[in-house]
DRENDO-1510 file (C-alpha; in Angstrom, 1 decimal, always signed):
<recs>
REC; n; res; u; v; w
REC; 1; UNK; -0.2; +0.0; +0.1 .
REC; 2; UNK; +1.3; +3.7; -0.6 .
REC; 3; UNK; +0.9; +5.8; +2.1 .
REC; 4; UNK; +0.3; +9.3; +1.0 .
REC; 5; UNK; +0.7; +11.9; +3.6 .
REC; 6; UNK; -0.2; +15.6; +3.1 .
REC; 7; UNK; +3.3; +15.7; +2.0 .
REC; 8; UNK; +2.5; +13.8; -1.0 .
REC; 9; UNK; -0.4; +15.6; -1.8 .
REC; 10; UNK; +0.8; +18.9; -1.9 .
REC; 11; UNK; +4.3; +18.1; -3.4 .
REC; 12; UNK; +1.7; +16.8; -6.1 .
REC; 13; UNK; +0.4; +19.9; -6.4 .
REC; 14; UNK; +3.8; +21.6; -6.8 .
REC; 15; UNK; +2.4; +24.2; -4.1 .
REC; 16; UNK; +6.2; +24.8; -2.8 .
REC; 17; UNK; +10.0; +23.7; -2.8 .
REC; 18; UNK; +10.0; +22.8; +1.2 .
REC; 19; UNK; +8.9; +20.6; +3.5 .
REC; 20; UNK; +4.7; +21.3; +3.7 .
REC; 21; UNK; +2.3; +21.1; +5.9 .
REC; 22; UNK; +0.9; +17.7; +7.4 .
REC; 23; UNK; -2.9; +16.7; +8.3 .
REC; 24; UNK; -5.0; +15.4; +11.6 .
REC; 25; UNK; -2.6; +12.6; +12.4 .
REC; 26; UNK; -2.3; +10.7; +8.4 .
REC; 27; UNK; -4.0; +9.8; +5.4 .
REC; 28; UNK; -3.8; +6.1; +4.5 .
REC; 29; UNK; -4.7; +6.4; +0.6 .
REC; 30; UNK; -4.2; +4.8; -2.9 .
REC; 31; UNK; -5.4; +7.1; -5.1 .
REC; 32; UNK; -3.8; +9.9; -6.6 .
REC; 33; UNK; -6.2; +12.9; -5.1 .
REC; 34; UNK; -4.5; +15.1; -7.6 .
REC; 35; UNK; -6.0; +13.4; -11.1 .
REC; 36; UNK; -9.5; +14.6; -11.1 .
REC; 37; UNK; -11.2; +12.7; -13.8 .
REC; 38; UNK; -11.8; +10.2; -11.6 .
REC; 39; UNK; -10.5; +11.0; -7.6 .
REC; 40; UNK; -12.5; +9.6; -4.7 .
REC; 41; UNK; -13.8; +12.5; -3.1 .
REC; 42; UNK; -12.7; +11.6; +0.0 .
REC; 43; UNK; -9.1; +12.0; -1.4 .
REC; 44; UNK; -9.8; +15.5; -2.6 .
REC; 45; UNK; -11.4; +17.1; +0.6 .
REC; 46; UNK; -8.4; +16.7; +2.5 .
REC; 47; UNK; -6.0; +17.7; +0.0 .
REC; 48; UNK; -8.4; +21.4; -0.2 .
REC; 49; UNK; -8.3; +21.5; +3.6 .
REC; 50; UNK; -4.4; +20.8; +3.5 .
REC; 51; UNK; -4.1; +23.7; +1.0 .
REC; 52; UNK; -6.2; +26.6; +2.4 .
REC; 53; UNK; -4.6; +25.8; +6.0 .
REC; 54; UNK; -1.1; +25.4; +4.2 .
REC; 55; UNK; -1.7; +29.3; +3.1 .
REC; 56; UNK; -3.4; +30.6; +6.3 .
REC; 57; UNK; -0.6; +29.3; +8.3 .
REC; 58; UNK; +2.2; +30.4; +6.4 .
REC; 59; UNK; +2.4; +33.0; +3.6 .
REC; 60; UNK; -0.4; +34.9; +5.4 .
REC; 61; UNK; +0.7; +34.0; +8.8 .
REC; 62; UNK; +3.7; +35.9; +8.3 .
REC; 63; UNK; +2.7; +38.8; +6.5 .
REC; 64; UNK; -0.5; +39.2; +8.9 .
REC; 65; UNK; +1.5; +38.6; +12.1 .
REC; 66; UNK; +4.4; +41.4; +11.3 .
REC; 67; UNK; +1.3; +43.9; +10.0 .
REC; 68; UNK; -1.1; +43.3; +13.4 .
REC; 69; UNK; +2.8; +43.8; +15.3 .
REC; 70; UNK; +2.5; +40.4; +16.8 .
REC; 71; UNK; +6.4; +39.9; +15.1 .
REC; 72; UNK; +8.8; +41.7; +13.9 .
REC; 73; UNK; +12.6; +40.8; +12.1 .
REC; 74; UNK; +15.5; +40.3; +13.5 .
REC; 75; UNK; +18.4; +42.3; +13.4 .
REC; 76; UNK; +20.5; +39.3; +13.2 .
REC; 77; UNK; +18.5; +38.0; +10.2 .
REC; 78; UNK; +17.2; +39.3; +6.9 .
REC; 79; UNK; +14.1; +36.9; +5.4 .
REC; 80; UNK; +11.2; +39.3; +6.2 .
REC; 81; UNK; +12.8; +42.8; +6.3 .
REC; 82; UNK; +10.7; +44.1; +3.3 .
REC; 83; UNK; +7.6; +42.9; +5.0 .
REC; 84; UNK; +8.6; +45.4; +7.7 .
REC; 85; UNK; +9.4; +48.0; +5.0 .
REC; 86; UNK; +5.9; +47.6; +3.8 .
REC; 87; UNK; +7.6; +47.0; +0.7 .
REC; 88; UNK; +6.3; +43.8; -0.7 .
REC; 89; UNK; +6.8; +42.7; -4.1 .
REC; 90; UNK; +4.4; +41.2; -6.5 .
REC; 91; UNK; +6.5; +37.5; -6.6 .
REC; 92; UNK; +5.7; +37.3; -3.0 .
REC; 93; UNK; +2.0; +36.3; -3.3 .
REC; 94; UNK; +2.4; +34.1; -6.1 .
REC; 95; UNK; +2.4; +30.9; -4.0 .
REC; 96; UNK; -0.2; +32.0; -1.5 .
REC; 97; UNK; -2.6; +33.1; -4.8 .
REC; 98; UNK; -1.6; +29.6; -6.6 .
REC; 99; UNK; -2.6; +27.4; -3.9 .
REC; 100; UNK; -5.9; +29.0; -3.1 .
REC; 101; UNK; -6.6; +29.1; -6.7 .
REC; 102; UNK; -5.1; +26.3; -8.7 .
REC; 103; UNK; -5.4; +23.4; -5.6 .
REC; 104; UNK; -8.1; +24.6; -3.0 .
REC; 105; UNK; -10.4; +25.8; -5.4 .
REC; 106; UNK; -9.9; +23.5; -8.2 .
REC; 107; UNK; -10.4; +20.2; -5.5 .
REC; 108; UNK; -13.6; +22.0; -4.1 .
REC; 109; UNK; -15.2; +23.0; -7.7 .
REC; 110; UNK; -14.3; +19.1; -8.4 .
REC; 111; UNK; -16.4; +18.2; -5.2 .
REC; 112; UNK; -19.1; +20.7; -6.2 .
REC; 113; UNK; -19.7; +19.2; -9.3 .
REC; 114; UNK; -20.3; +15.6; -8.2 .
REC; 115; UNK; -23.6; +14.1; -8.2 .
REC; 116; UNK; -26.0; +14.9; -5.3 .
REC; 117; UNK; -26.3; +11.6; -3.4 .
REC; 118; UNK; -26.9; +11.2; +0.2 .
REC; 119; UNK; -23.0; +10.5; +0.8 .
REC; 120; UNK; -21.9; +12.8; -2.3 .
REC; 121; UNK; -23.7; +15.8; -0.3 .
REC; 122; UNK; -22.0; +16.3; +2.4 .
REC; 123; UNK; -18.4; +16.3; +0.9 .
REC; 124; UNK; -20.3; +18.7; -1.5 .
REC; 125; UNK; -21.5; +20.9; +1.6 .
REC; 126; UNK; -18.1; +21.5; +3.2 .
REC; 127; UNK; -17.0; +22.3; -0.1 .
REC; 128; UNK; -19.5; +24.8; -1.0 .
REC; 129; UNK; -18.7; +26.0; +3.0 .
REC; 130; UNK; -14.8; +25.8; +2.3 .
REC; 131; UNK; -15.4; +27.8; -1.3 .
REC; 132; UNK; -16.7; +30.9; +0.5 .
REC; 133; UNK; -13.4; +30.9; +3.6 .
REC; 134; UNK; -11.3; +30.5; +0.7 .
REC; 135; UNK; -12.6; +33.7; -1.5 .
REC; 136; UNK; -13.1; +35.4; +1.7 .
REC; 137; UNK; -9.4; +34.8; +2.4 .
REC; 138; UNK; -8.5; +35.9; -1.3 .
REC; 139; UNK; -10.8; +38.6; -1.7 .
REC; 140; UNK; -9.7; +40.4; +1.9 .
REC; 141; UNK; -6.0; +39.9; +1.1 .
REC; 142; UNK; -6.6; +41.3; -2.5 .
REC; 143; UNK; -9.6; +43.0; -2.9 .
REC; 144; UNK; -11.3; +42.6; -6.2 .
REC; 145; UNK; -10.3; +38.9; -7.7 .
REC; 146; UNK; -11.7; +36.4; -10.3 .
REC; 147; UNK; -14.8; +34.5; -9.2 .
REC; 148; UNK; -17.3; +33.4; -11.7 .
REC; 149; UNK; -14.5; +32.8; -13.9 .
REC; 150; UNK; -12.8; +30.9; -11.2 .
REC; 151; UNK; -15.8; +28.6; -10.4 .
REC; 152; UNK; -15.5; +26.9; -14.2 .
REC; 153; UNK; -13.2; +24.0; -13.1 .
REC; 154; UNK; -10.4; +22.9; -15.2 .
REC; 155; UNK; -12.5; +24.0; -18.1 .
REC; 156; UNK; -12.5; +27.8; -17.0 .
REC; 157; UNK; -11.0; +30.7; -18.7 .
REC; 158; UNK; -6.8; +30.8; -18.6 .
REC; 159; UNK; -7.5; +34.9; -18.4 .
REC; 160; UNK; -10.4; +35.0; -16.0 .
REC; 161; UNK; -11.8; +38.7; -15.6 .
REC; 162; UNK; -11.6; +40.3; -12.1 .
REC; 163; UNK; -15.1; +40.9; -10.2 .
REC; 164; UNK; -15.5; +43.7; -7.9 .
REC; 165; UNK; -15.3; +42.7; -3.7 .
REC; 166; UNK; -18.6; +43.1; -3.3 .
REC; 167; UNK; -19.7; +40.8; -6.1 .
REC; 168; UNK; -17.2; +38.6; -4.1 .
REC; 169; UNK; -19.1; +39.2; -0.7 .
REC; 170; UNK; -22.3; +38.6; -2.3 .
REC; 171; UNK; -21.1; +34.8; -3.6 .
REC; 172; UNK; -19.3; +34.2; -0.3 .
REC; 173; UNK; -23.0; +34.4; +1.4 .
REC; 174; UNK; -24.7; +32.2; -1.3 .
REC; 175; UNK; -22.0; +29.6; -1.1 .
REC; 176; UNK; -22.6; +29.3; +2.7 .
REC; 177; UNK; -26.2; +29.4; +1.9 .
REC; 178; UNK; -25.6; +26.6; -0.3 .
REC; 179; UNK; -23.7; +24.6; +1.7 .
REC; 180; UNK; -25.9; +24.9; +4.4 .
REC; 181; UNK; -29.2; +23.8; +2.4 .
REC; 182; UNK; -27.7; +20.2; +1.6 .
REC; 183; UNK; -25.7; +19.9; +5.0 .
REC; 184; UNK; -27.7; +16.8; +7.1 .
REC; 185; UNK; -26.5; +17.3; +10.9 .
REC; 186; UNK; -27.9; +13.5; +11.0 .
REC; 187; UNK; -26.5; +12.4; +8.1 .
REC; 188; UNK; -25.3; +8.7; +8.5 .
REC; 189; UNK; -22.4; +9.5; +5.5 .
REC; 190; UNK; -19.9; +11.8; +7.3 .
REC; 191; UNK; -16.6; +12.1; +5.7 .
REC; 192; UNK; -15.1; +11.3; +9.3 .
REC; 193; UNK; -11.2; +11.0; +9.0 .
REC; 194; UNK; -11.1; +12.5; +5.4 .
REC; 195; UNK; -11.9; +15.8; +6.9 .
REC; 196; UNK; -9.0; +16.9; +8.4 .
REC; 197; UNK; -10.9; +20.0; +10.4 .
REC; 198; UNK; -13.9; +18.1; +12.1 .
REC; 199; UNK; -12.8; +14.4; +11.4 .
REC; 200; UNK; -12.9; +13.8; +15.1 .
REC; 201; UNK; -15.7; +15.1; +16.2 .
REC; 202; UNK; -18.9; +13.2; +17.5 .
REC; 203; UNK; -21.0; +15.9; +15.9 .
REC; 204; UNK; -19.2; +16.5; +12.8 .
REC; 205; UNK; -21.8; +17.6; +10.3 .
REC; 206; UNK; -23.1; +19.7; +13.3 .
REC; 207; UNK; -19.7; +21.7; +13.7 .
REC; 208; UNK; -19.7; +22.0; +10.0 .
REC; 209; UNK; -23.1; +23.8; +10.4 .
REC; 210; UNK; -21.5; +25.6; +13.5 .
REC; 211; UNK; -18.5; +26.8; +10.9 .
REC; 212; UNK; -20.8; +28.1; +8.4 .
REC; 213; UNK; -23.2; +30.1; +10.9 .
REC; 214; UNK; -19.8; +31.7; +12.5 .
REC; 215; UNK; -18.0; +32.0; +9.3 .
REC; 216; UNK; -21.1; +34.1; +7.8 .
REC; 217; UNK; -21.5; +36.2; +10.6 .
REC; 218; UNK; -18.0; +36.8; +10.4 .
REC; 219; UNK; -18.4; +38.2; +6.5 .
REC; 220; UNK; -21.2; +40.4; +7.5 .
REC; 221; UNK; -19.5; +42.1; +10.0 .
REC; 222; UNK; -16.8; +42.5; +7.7 .
REC; 223; UNK; -18.8; +44.3; +5.5 .
REC; 224; UNK; -20.8; +46.6; +8.3 .
REC; 225; UNK; -18.9; +49.7; +7.7 .
REC; 226; UNK; -19.5; +49.7; +3.9 .
REC; 227; UNK; -22.9; +48.5; +3.7 .
REC; 228; UNK; -24.5; +48.5; +7.1 .
REC; 229; UNK; -28.3; +47.5; +5.8 .
REC; 230; UNK; -27.1; +44.7; +4.2 .
REC; 231; UNK; -25.0; +43.5; +7.3 .
REC; 232; UNK; -28.3; +44.4; +9.3 .
REC; 233; UNK; -30.5; +42.3; +7.4 .
REC; 234; UNK; -27.6; +39.4; +7.0 .
REC; 235; UNK; -27.5; +38.8; +10.3 .
REC; 236; UNK; -31.3; +39.3; +11.4 .
REC; 237; UNK; -31.9; +36.7; +9.1 .
REC; 238; UNK; -29.2; +34.5; +10.1 .
REC; 239; UNK; -30.3; +34.9; +13.4 .
REC; 240; UNK; -33.7; +34.1; +12.4 .
REC; 241; UNK; -32.5; +30.7; +12.1 .
REC; 242; UNK; -31.5; +30.2; +16.2 .
REC; 243; UNK; -28.3; +29.3; +15.1 .
REC; 244; UNK; -25.6; +27.7; +16.8 .
REC; 245; UNK; -21.7; +29.2; +16.6 .
REC; 246; UNK; -18.6; +27.6; +17.2 .
REC; 247; UNK; -17.5; +26.5; +20.7 .
REC; 248; UNK; -14.3; +25.0; +19.5 .
REC; 249; UNK; -11.4; +25.7; +17.3 .
REC; 250; UNK; -11.5; +24.8; +13.5 .
REC; 251; UNK; -8.5; +23.9; +13.0 .
REC; 252; UNK; -5.9; +20.8; +11.3 .
REC; 253; UNK; -3.1; +19.6; +13.8 .
REC; 254; UNK; +0.0; +18.4; +13.0 .
REC; 255; UNK; +2.6; +15.3; +13.6 .
REC; 256; UNK; +6.3; +16.1; +14.3 .
REC; 257; UNK; +7.0; +14.0; +11.2 .
REC; 258; UNK; +8.0; +15.0; +7.8 .
REC; 259; UNK; +5.7; +16.5; +5.4 .
REC; 260; UNK; +3.1; +16.5; +8.7 .
REC; 261; UNK; +4.3; +19.4; +10.2 .
REC; 262; UNK; +2.7; +22.7; +11.1 .
REC; 263; UNK; +3.4; +24.5; +7.4 .
REC; 264; UNK; +5.4; +27.5; +8.8 .
REC; 265; UNK; +7.5; +25.6; +11.0 .
REC; 266; UNK; +8.2; +23.6; +7.7 .
REC; 267; UNK; +8.9; +27.1; +6.0 .
REC; 268; UNK; +11.4; +27.8; +8.9 .
REC; 269; UNK; +13.0; +23.9; +8.8 .
REC; 270; UNK; +13.6; +25.1; +4.6 .
REC; 271; UNK; +15.5; +28.1; +5.9 .
REC; 272; UNK; +17.9; +26.0; +7.9 .
REC; 273; UNK; +16.1; +26.8; +11.1 .
REC; 274; UNK; +17.3; +30.5; +10.9 .
REC; 275; UNK; +15.1; +32.4; +13.2 .
REC; 276; UNK; +13.2; +35.3; +11.7 .
REC; 277; UNK; +10.3; +36.4; +14.0 .
REC; 278; UNK; +10.6; +37.7; +17.0 .
REC; 279; UNK; +8.4; +39.5; +19.4 .
REC; 280; UNK; +7.1; +43.0; +18.4 .
REC; 281; UNK; +7.1; +45.5; +21.3 .
REC; 282; UNK; +4.3; +46.8; +20.5 .
REC; 283; UNK; +2.4; +43.3; +21.6 .
REC; 284; UNK; +4.9; +42.4; +24.5 .
REC; 285; UNK; +4.8; +45.6; +26.4 .
REC; 286; UNK; +1.0; +45.6; +26.0 .
REC; 287; UNK; +0.6; +42.3; +27.2 .
REC; 288; UNK; +3.2; +43.3; +30.1 .
REC; 289; UNK; +1.0; +46.3; +31.1 .
REC; 290; UNK; -1.7; +44.1; +31.9 .
REC; 291; UNK; +0.2; +41.4; +33.4 .
REC; 292; UNK; -1.3; +39.0; +30.6 .
REC; 293; UNK; -0.2; +35.5; +31.4 .
REC; 294; UNK; -0.8; +34.5; +27.5 .
REC; 295; UNK; +2.4; +36.4; +26.6 .
REC; 296; UNK; +4.4; +33.3; +28.0 .
REC; 297; UNK; +3.0; +31.0; +25.2 .
REC; 298; UNK; +3.1; +33.1; +22.6 .
REC; 299; UNK; +6.4; +34.4; +23.1 .
REC; 300; UNK; +9.8; +32.7; +24.3 .
REC; 301; UNK; +11.6; +33.7; +27.6 .
REC; 302; UNK; +15.0; +36.1; +26.2 .
REC; 303; UNK; +17.9; +33.0; +26.8 .
REC; 304; UNK; +19.1; +32.6; +30.4 .
REC; 305; UNK; +16.7; +35.4; +31.8 .
REC; 306; UNK; +12.9; +34.9; +33.4 .
REC; 307; UNK; +11.8; +37.4; +31.3 .
REC; 308; UNK; +10.3; +38.3; +27.9 .
REC; 309; UNK; +11.2; +41.7; +26.1 .
REC; 310; UNK; +10.2; +42.9; +22.2 .
REC; 311; UNK; +11.9; +44.7; +19.3 .
REC; 312; UNK; +10.3; +48.0; +18.6 .
REC; 313; UNK; +9.0; +47.4; +15.3 .
REC; 314; UNK; +10.5; +47.4; +12.2 .
REC; 315; UNK; +13.6; +48.2; +14.0 .
REC; 316; UNK; +16.4; +45.0; +12.7 .
REC; 317; UNK; +18.8; +48.2; +11.9 .
REC; 318; UNK; +19.0; +49.0; +15.6 .
REC; 319; UNK; +20.9; +46.4; +17.8 .
REC; 320; UNK; +21.0; +47.4; +21.7 .
REC; 321; UNK; +23.5; +46.0; +23.6 .
REC; 322; UNK; +23.7; +47.9; +26.7 .
REC; 323; UNK; +20.8; +46.2; +28.8 .
REC; 324; UNK; +19.6; +43.6; +31.2 .
REC; 325; UNK; +19.6; +41.0; +29.0 .
REC; 326; UNK; +22.5; +41.8; +26.8 .
REC; 327; UNK; +20.7; +42.8; +23.4 .
REC; 328; UNK; +18.7; +39.4; +23.7 .
REC; 329; UNK; +15.3; +39.7; +22.7 .
REC; 330; UNK; +12.4; +36.9; +22.7 .
REC; 331; UNK; +11.6; +35.1; +19.8 .
REC; 332; UNK; +7.8; +33.5; +18.9 .
REC; 333; UNK; +7.1; +30.4; +20.5 .
REC; 334; UNK; +6.6; +27.0; +19.6 .
REC; 335; UNK; +3.3; +27.1; +20.5 .
REC; 336; UNK; +2.2; +29.0; +17.5 .
REC; 337; UNK; +4.7; +26.9; +15.4 .
REC; 338; UNK; +7.3; +29.8; +14.9 .
REC; 339; UNK; +10.8; +28.8; +16.8 .
REC; 340; UNK; +12.7; +27.5; +14.4 .
REC; 341; UNK; +14.9; +25.6; +17.5 .
REC; 342; UNK; +12.3; +23.9; +18.8 .
REC; 343; UNK; +10.7; +20.6; +17.1 .
REC; 344; UNK; +7.8; +21.3; +19.4 .
REC; 345; UNK; +6.4; +24.0; +16.4 .
REC; 346; UNK; +5.8; +21.3; +14.4 .
REC; 347; UNK; +2.7; +20.3; +16.4 .
REC; 348; UNK; +1.4; +24.0; +16.5 .
REC; 349; UNK; -2.2; +23.6; +14.6 .
REC; 350; UNK; -3.5; +26.3; +11.6 .
REC; 351; UNK; -6.7; +28.1; +13.2 .
REC; 352; UNK; -8.9; +28.5; +10.3 .
REC; 353; UNK; -12.0; +30.2; +12.7 .
REC; 354; UNK; -10.9; +29.5; +16.4 .
REC; 355; UNK; -13.8; +29.6; +19.4 .
REC; 356; UNK; -12.5; +32.9; +20.9 .
REC; 357; UNK; -13.1; +34.4; +17.8 .
REC; 358; UNK; -16.8; +33.3; +17.3 .
REC; 359; UNK; -17.4; +34.8; +20.7 .
REC; 360; UNK; -15.8; +37.9; +20.0 .
REC; 361; UNK; -18.0; +38.0; +16.8 .
REC; 362; UNK; -21.2; +37.3; +18.8 .
REC; 363; UNK; -20.3; +40.2; +21.5 .
REC; 364; UNK; -19.9; +42.7; +18.7 .
REC; 365; UNK; -23.0; +41.8; +17.1 .
REC; 366; UNK; -24.9; +42.5; +20.8 .
REC; 367; UNK; -22.7; +45.6; +21.5 .
REC; 368; UNK; -23.2; +47.1; +18.4 .
REC; 369; UNK; -26.7; +47.0; +18.6 .
REC; 370; UNK; -27.4; +44.4; +15.4 .
REC; 371; UNK; -29.5; +41.9; +17.7 .
REC; 372; UNK; -30.5; +42.1; +21.3 .
REC; 373; UNK; -28.1; +39.9; +23.7 .
REC; 374; UNK; -25.1; +40.3; +26.9 .
REC; 375; UNK; -22.5; +41.2; +25.1 .
REC; 376; UNK; -20.4; +41.1; +28.1 .
REC; 377; UNK; -20.9; +37.5; +28.5 .
REC; 378; UNK; -19.8; +36.9; +25.1 .
REC; 379; UNK; -16.6; +38.8; +25.9 .
REC; 380; UNK; -15.7; +37.0; +28.8 .
REC; 381; UNK; -16.4; +33.4; +26.9 .
REC; 382; UNK; -14.2; +35.0; +24.2 .
REC; 383; UNK; -11.2; +35.4; +26.7 .
REC; 384; UNK; -12.0; +32.2; +28.6 .
REC; 385; UNK; -11.9; +30.1; +25.1 .
REC; 386; UNK; -8.7; +31.9; +24.3 .
REC; 387; UNK; -7.0; +31.0; +27.5 .
REC; 388; UNK; -8.5; +27.2; +27.1 .
REC; 389; UNK; -6.8; +26.8; +23.8 .
REC; 390; UNK; -3.5; +27.1; +25.2 .
REC; 391; UNK; -4.1; +25.8; +28.3 .
REC; 392; UNK; -3.2; +29.1; +29.7 .
REC; 393; UNK; -3.8; +29.1; +34.1 .
REC; 394; UNK; -5.1; +32.1; +35.5 .
REC; 395; UNK; -8.0; +33.2; +33.3 .
REC; 396; UNK; -10.5; +34.1; +36.5 .
REC; 397; UNK; -7.7; +36.2; +38.2 .
REC; 398; UNK; -7.1; +38.0; +34.8 .
REC; 399; UNK; -11.0; +38.7; +34.3 .
REC; 400; UNK; -10.9; +40.2; +37.8 .
REC; 401; UNK; -8.3; +42.4; +38.1 .
REC; 402; UNK; -7.0; +42.9; +34.6 .
REC; 403; UNK; -8.1; +46.8; +33.5 .
REC; 404; UNK; -7.8; +45.0; +29.7 .
REC; 405; UNK; -10.4; +42.3; +30.7 .
REC; 406; UNK; -12.9; +44.6; +32.4 .
REC; 407; UNK; -16.2; +45.5; +30.7 .
REC; 408; UNK; -16.6; +49.3; +29.8 .
REC; 409; UNK; -19.6; +51.4; +29.8 .
REC; 410; UNK; -20.8; +52.8; +26.4 .
REC; 411; UNK; -21.1; +51.0; +22.9 .
REC; 412; UNK; -17.9; +52.5; +20.8 .
REC; 413; UNK; -15.9; +51.5; +24.4 .
REC; 414; UNK; -17.3; +47.8; +24.7 .
REC; 415; UNK; -16.5; +47.6; +20.8 .
REC; 416; UNK; -12.9; +48.4; +21.4 .
REC; 417; UNK; -13.0; +46.5; +24.5 .
REC; 418; UNK; -13.5; +43.4; +22.1 .
REC; 419; UNK; -11.6; +44.4; +19.2 .
REC; 420; UNK; -8.6; +44.7; +21.7 .
REC; 421; UNK; -9.0; +41.1; +23.2 .
REC; 422; UNK; -9.6; +39.4; +19.8 .
REC; 423; UNK; -6.3; +41.3; +18.7 .
REC; 424; UNK; -4.6; +39.6; +21.7 .
REC; 425; UNK; -6.4; +36.1; +21.4 .
REC; 426; UNK; -5.2; +35.7; +17.4 .
REC; 427; UNK; -1.2; +36.2; +18.2 .
REC; 428; UNK; +0.6; +33.9; +16.4 .
REC; 429; UNK; -2.4; +31.8; +15.1 .
REC; 430; UNK; -4.5; +33.9; +13.2 .
REC; 431; UNK; -2.3; +36.5; +11.9 .
REC; 432; UNK; -4.0; +37.2; +9.0 .
REC; 433; UNK; -7.5; +37.8; +10.2 .
REC; 434; UNK; -6.2; +40.3; +13.3 .
REC; 435; UNK; -4.3; +42.5; +10.4 .
REC; 436; UNK; -8.1; +42.4; +8.7 .
REC; 437; UNK; -9.9; +43.2; +11.5 .
REC; 438; UNK; -7.6; +45.9; +12.5 .
REC; 439; UNK; -8.1; +47.5; +8.9 .
REC; 440; UNK; -11.9; +46.9; +9.3 .
REC; 441; UNK; -12.1; +48.7; +12.9 .
REC; 442; UNK; -8.7; +50.4; +13.3 .
REC; 443; UNK; -9.2; +48.9; +16.5 .
REC; 444; UNK; -6.9; +48.0; +18.8 .
REC; 445; UNK; -5.5; +51.6; +18.4 .
REC; 446; UNK; -2.0; +50.8; +19.4 .
REC; 447; UNK; -0.7; +49.8; +16.3 .
REC; 448; UNK; +2.2; +52.4; +15.2 .
REC; 449; UNK; +4.1; +52.4; +11.6 .
REC; 450; UNK; +7.2; +50.4; +11.6 .
REC; 451; UNK; +10.5; +51.8; +12.1 .
REC; 452; UNK; +11.6; +50.7; +8.4 .
REC; 453; UNK; +8.4; +51.9; +6.7 .
REC; 454; UNK; +8.9; +53.2; +3.3 .
REC; 455; UNK; +5.4; +54.3; +2.9 .
REC; 456; UNK; +4.9; +58.4; +3.7 .
REC; 457; UNK; +4.1; +59.2; +7.2 .
REC; 458; UNK; +1.1; +57.6; +9.2 .
REC; 459; UNK; +0.1; +55.1; +5.7 .
REC; 460; UNK; -0.7; +51.0; +7.0 .
REC; 461; UNK; -0.3; +47.9; +4.8 .
REC; 462; UNK; -3.8; +47.8; +3.7 .
REC; 463; UNK; -3.9; +45.0; +0.9 .
REC; 464; UNK; -1.4; +42.5; -0.3 .
REC; 465; UNK; -0.4; +43.3; -4.1 .
REC; 466; UNK; -1.8; +40.8; -7.1 .
REC; 467; UNK; +0.8; +38.3; -8.0 .
REC; 468; UNK; +3.2; +38.8; -10.7 .
REC; 469; UNK; +1.7; +35.5; -12.0 .
REC; 470; UNK; -1.2; +37.8; -12.4 .
REC; 471; UNK; +0.9; +40.5; -14.3 .
REC; 472; UNK; +2.3; +38.3; -16.6 .
REC; 473; UNK; -0.2; +35.5; -18.1 .
REC; 474; UNK; -3.6; +36.8; -17.2 .
REC; 475; UNK; -4.7; +39.4; -20.5 .
REC; 476; UNK; -7.4; +40.4; -18.4 .
REC; 477; UNK; -5.3; +41.8; -15.5 .
REC; 478; UNK; -7.0; +45.0; -14.5 .
REC; 479; UNK; -3.7; +47.0; -13.1 .
REC; 480; UNK; -1.5; +46.6; -10.1 .
REC; 481; UNK; -2.4; +48.1; -6.9 .
REC; 482; UNK; -0.4; +49.8; -4.1 .
REC; 483; UNK; -0.1; +48.2; -0.4 .
REC; 484; UNK; -1.9; +51.3; +1.1 .
REC; 485; UNK; -4.7; +51.4; -1.2 .
REC; 486; UNK; -7.8; +50.4; +1.2 .
REC; 487; UNK; -10.1; +47.6; +0.0 .
REC; 488; UNK; -13.8; +48.1; -0.7 .
REC; 489; UNK; -15.5; +47.2; +2.8 .
REC; 490; UNK; -12.7; +48.9; +4.5 .
REC; 491; UNK; -14.8; +52.5; +5.4 .
REC; 492; UNK; -12.6; +52.8; +8.8 .
</recs>
């Protein structure tokens, strides 16, 4: 029997030259999931999920983690200097774009195209939901993107036209609804272990329904400052169904074996374990000030000292040497897959949507008046879920004593408190989503322009550049954007 791990799947898709992400434990398969003529959908689904997680947990994670100011470039290495400079180049985004379009969406489209049978429909439901998730990733990163021409399968247009971001979001809601319509929470044919995200769940399809509801809530709030009417109507329609939302992390877990490792750690291994990602002082100083015990999960102590010290964002040209730690600083930790010298980084999961995010989304709905409900309860549950996700002790004391966990008076102050705690909870694990939520809301309002920035004073990154493959190959390419150009939904 040929044992085909996620490494084999992704190498077959030619998504990268270094070791690639793994799966929830492993896969035993006999057929090539890349042959979409007669591929078994039980082999295609994990390939799609692994491809999505590779982008979320690696390329998008690094950019988001630095631009959300969890991480910054260390001064003794140089891999990510251009990110701290806000000076990416188009080719930086070739891989992520290619994986999502050529691999993930191609696989999902194949699953969706299968006959509507009782068994197939549970795979098709997941594929519709993940199609929505993938298109949200792409449009939040790049703005206007190919949509209609990108869902035509292998007969699609080789030079797809771009669709406005507003239309992409309309389709995201449609795809979620299509998935929910055929999802059967009591189905006798759940995908089981073929699903890397909820394959171990006793309520697998119920979890996918909760994932779909949470994703829809995220998407409506994403557009709420640009199109409040549509967001309000959508949220009210969602709540009219008495929805359940995620109460556990939707994530893919990994192992220590080669090819089945956390994708960011695999990238670091491909760089010879060079440690580029160090703690940003923006995050560290904030967590120290509030005595937040989660800082010791997100970051590693300075070598030889029982303390965590960050680097001012983008200050990699200024190496200190006269303080108590002899100029040493804290790296990102193995718990988020970012410590090159610690093989435990291989085991860090990739979170697609976290339970903490789910609670904070619900808290925002209540505090901003979209629906009546107890925002403070959801706010507190979000903090608890963040602590529980990393098995961090002391949550009761933190909630009772930390000013950062206090529930303030007034809608705007409450919204800021929610977004602050969401930013803390996403440290190292949902970097792209944290940066995206900062773009949407402007909160937390403590991010400062990188010292290495090449942009005009006060400007910050607002989007990814279109990849060079689009510039050179797509005859319908609409033209390059600037990293400081806002996307459609960004009314902040």
